[in-house]
C-alpha positions as CSV (number, residue, x, y, z in Angstrom):
1,M,0.0,0.0,0.0
2,R,2.9,2.4,0.8
3,E,4.3,1.9,-2.7
4,I,0.9,2.8,-4.2
5,F,0.7,5.9,-2.0
6,D,4.2,7.1,-2.9
7,A,3.5,6.5,-6.6
8,E,0.4,8.7,-6.3
9,L,2.3,11.4,-4.5
10,H,4.9,11.3,-7.3
11,H,2.2,11.7,-10.0
12,I,0.7,14.7,-8.1
13,G,4.2,16.3,-7.9
14,D,4.7,15.8,-11.6
15,G,1.3,17.4,-12.2
16,L,2.2,20.5,-10.2
17,V,5.4,20.9,-12.2
18,E,3.5,20.6,-15.5
19,M,1.0,23.2,-14.3
20,S,3.8,25.5,-13.4
21,R,5.4,25.1,-16.8
22,L,2.1,26.0,-18.4
23,V,1.8,29.1,-16.2
24,E,5.4,30.1,-17.1
25,S,4.5,29.8,-20.8
26,A,1.3,31.8,-20.3
27,V,2.8,34.7,-18.5
28,T,5.7,34.8,-21.0
29,R,3.4,34.9,-24.0
30,A,0.9,37.3,-22.3
31,G,3.6,39.8,-21.6
32,T,5.0,39.6,-25.1
33,A,1.5,40.1,-26.5
34,L,1.0,43.1,-24.3
35,L,4.3,44.8,-25.2
36,E,4.1,44.0,-28.9
37,A,0.3,44.4,-29.5
38,D,0.2,40.8,-30.8
39,Y,-3.4,39.9,-31.1
40,Q,-2.9,36.2,-32.1
41,L,-0.5,35.5,-29.2
42,A,-2.9,37.1,-26.8
43,Q,-5.7,35.0,-28.2
44,D,-3.6,31.8,-27.8
45,V,-2.9,32.6,-24.1
46,I,-6.6,33.1,-23.5
47,A,-7.6,29.9,-25.3
48,S,-4.9,27.8,-23.6
49,D,-5.9,28.8,-20.1
50,H,-8.4,25.9,-20.0
51,E,-5.4,23.5,-20.0
52,I,-4.3,24.8,-16.7
53,D,-7.8,24.7,-15.3
54,K,-8.2,21.1,-16.5
55,L,-4.9,20.1,-14.8
56,E,-6.0,21.7,-11.6
57,R,-9.3,19.7,-11.6
58,A,-7.5,16.5,-12.3
59,L,-4.9,17.1,-9.5
60,D,-7.6,18.1,-7.0
61,E,-9.6,14.9,-7.8
62,R,-6.4,12.8,-7.3
63,C,-5.7,14.4,-4.0
64,V,-9.3,14.0,-2.7
65,H,-9.3,10.3,-3.8
66,L,-5.9,9.8,-2.0
67,I,-7.3,11.3,1.2
68,A,-10.4,9.2,1.0
69,Q,-8.7,5.9,0.1
70,Q,-5.4,6.2,2.1
71,A,-6.5,8.4,5.1
72,P,-3.0,9.9,5.4
73,V,-1.9,11.6,8.6
74,A,1.0,13.7,9.8
75,T,3.6,14.5,7.1
76,D,1.7,12.6,4.3
77,L,-1.5,14.6,5.0
78,R,0.6,17.8,4.9
79,I,1.9,16.9,1.5
80,V,-1.5,16.2,0.0
81,I,-3.1,19.4,1.5
82,S,-0.2,21.5,0.3
83,A,-0.6,20.0,-3.2
84,L,-4.3,21.1,-3.2
85,R,-3.4,24.6,-2.2
86,I,-0.5,24.9,-4.6
87,S,-2.6,23.7,-7.5
88,A,-5.2,26.4,-6.7
89,T,-2.5,29.0,-6.5
90,L,-1.0,28.0,-9.9
91,E,-4.5,28.1,-11.4
92,R,-4.9,31.6,-10.2
93,M,-1.5,32.6,-11.6
94,G,-2.7,31.2,-15.0
95,D,-5.8,33.4,-14.7
96,L,-3.7,36.5,-14.0
97,A,-1.6,35.8,-17.2
98,R,-4.9,35.4,-19.1
99,H,-6.1,38.8,-17.7
100,V,-2.9,40.4,-19.1
101,A,-3.6,38.8,-22.5
102,E,-7.2,40.0,-22.4
103,V,-6.1,43.6,-21.9
104,A,-3.6,43.2,-24.8
105,R,-6.3,41.7,-27.0
106,G,-8.9,44.3,-26.0
107,R,-6.7,47.3,-27.1
108,Y,-5.5,45.8,-30.4
109,P,-4.2,47.2,-32.7
110,A,-3.1,49.8,-30.2
111,L,-0.7,49.2,-27.3
112,A,-2.4,49.0,-23.9
113,V,0.6,50.4,-22.1
114,A,1.2,54.2,-22.3
115,P,4.7,55.0,-23.7
116,T,5.7,56.6,-20.4
117,A,5.0,53.4,-18.5
118,R,6.5,51.0,-21.1
119,E,9.9,50.6,-19.5
120,T,8.4,49.7,-16.2
121,F,6.2,47.1,-17.8
122,E,9.2,45.6,-19.7
123,K,10.9,45.2,-16.3
124,M,7.7,43.8,-14.7
125,H,7.3,41.3,-17.5
126,D,10.9,40.2,-17.2
127,A,10.5,39.8,-13.4
128,A,7.3,37.8,-13.7
129,V,8.8,35.5,-16.2
130,H,11.8,35.0,-14.0
131,V,9.8,34.3,-10.9
132,A,7.6,31.8,-12.9
133,G,10.7,29.9,-14.0
134,R,12.0,29.8,-10.4
135,T,8.6,28.5,-9.2
136,T,8.8,25.6,-11.7
137,E,12.3,24.9,-10.5
138,L,11.3,25.0,-6.9
139,L,8.5,22.5,-7.4
140,Q,11.1,20.2,-8.9
141,T,13.8,20.6,-6.3
142,R,12.0,21.8,-3.1
143,D,15.1,23.9,-2.5
144,V,14.3,26.2,0.5
145,E,17.0,28.6,-0.6
146,L,15.3,29.0,-3.9
147,A,12.0,29.6,-2.1
148,A,13.7,32.5,-0.3
149,E,15.0,33.9,-3.6
150,I,11.4,33.9,-5.0
151,Q,10.3,36.0,-2.0
152,Q,13.1,38.4,-2.8
153,D,12.1,38.5,-6.5
154,D,8.6,39.5,-5.5
155,D,10.0,42.6,-3.8
156,L,11.2,43.8,-7.2
157,I,7.7,43.3,-8.7
158,D,6.2,45.1,-5.7
159,A,8.6,48.0,-6.3
160,L,7.7,48.2,-10.0
161,H,4.0,48.2,-9.0
162,Q,4.7,51.2,-6.9
163,D,6.6,52.8,-9.8
164,T,3.4,52.7,-11.9
165,F,1.6,54.8,-9.3
166,A,4.4,57.3,-9.2
167,A,4.4,57.6,-13.0
168,M,0.6,58.1,-13.2
169,L,0.7,60.7,-10.4
170,A,3.7,62.6,-11.9
171,P,3.0,66.0,-13.6
172,G,4.3,64.6,-16.9
173,W,1.7,61.8,-17.1
174,N,-0.3,62.2,-20.4
175,G,-2.0,58.8,-20.7
176,T,-5.6,58.6,-21.7
177,P,-8.2,57.6,-19.2
178,Q,-8.3,54.1,-20.8
179,E,-4.5,53.9,-20.6
180,T,-4.6,54.9,-16.9
181,I,-7.1,52.2,-16.1
182,D,-5.1,49.6,-18.1
183,V,-1.9,50.5,-16.4
184,T,-3.5,50.3,-13.0
185,L,-5.1,46.9,-13.7
186,L,-2.0,45.4,-15.4
187,A,0.3,46.4,-12.6
188,R,-2.1,44.8,-10.1
189,Y,-2.2,41.6,-12.2
190,Y,1.6,41.4,-12.1
191,E,1.8,42.2,-8.5
192,R,-0.7,39.5,-7.6
193,F,1.2,37.1,-9.8
194,G,4.3,37.6,-7.7
195,D,2.4,37.3,-4.5
196,H,1.0,33.9,-5.6
197,A,4.5,32.7,-6.5
198,V,5.5,33.6,-2.9
199,S,2.6,31.6,-1.7
200,V,3.9,28.5,-3.5
201,A,7.4,29.2,-2.1
202,R,6.1,29.4,1.4
203,R,4.1,26.2,1.1
204,I,7.2,24.4,-0.2
205,T,9.1,25.7,2.7
206,F,6.4,24.4,5.0
207,L,6.6,21.0,3.4
208,V,10.4,20.9,3.9
209,T,10.7,22.5,7.3
210,G,7.2,22.1,8.8
211,D,7.1,25.9,9.6
212,F,5.2,28.8,8.3
213,D,6.3,32.4,8.4
214,A,3.6,33.7,10.7
215,E,3.8,37.2,9.3
216,H,3.2,36.1,5.7
217,S,1.0,33.0,6.0
218,P,-0.2,31.5,2.7
219,S,-3.8,32.1,3.8
220,H,-3.0,35.8,3.7
221,L,-1.3,35.7,0.3
222,E,-3.9,33.7,-1.5
223,V,-6.7,36.3,-1.6
């Protein structure tokens, strides 16, 4: 029975890695579509989001069946519950990438990002792609040092988020009302994307060490 349980846990872990790779691809393509006004690429991101949703449902069902059939306790239960939470977090990250793509598609053939904010969003895109790649690696390795680096990466995204407010409040801001709304929403999507990556990092740290950071619990981050 233990061999069966371990095999199921292995499949669940593989599924989380696959979800993370899809999220990484989605946020990469969504940002490119946003910065280049690429309608077809944006459409592809939106259409492919169902693959992430489908994986989440399959993983959740697998976890629920495992709990029902094996009645895990202690560390085993912690692994299964964490997998459920991580799959939900990755699904939300996929949704946020889709939201970015939807803004890009909605403004086509124009660029959604005002010229004065473009450099900030280029940096935000690079940071989001970087943190997504680290998240995939973390799910493969469960390296707590990498988890800490993801939390540091999120600080950069947060700082860039604040930069968008500074830009829009500066005297030189000449964006249209629609551009102002889009910049506000897009910055928020990227900021939340980083927060969810931190949530995954904290849950992996919990799996490895058994401890949560009380100040930044995953329940707080997964709003």
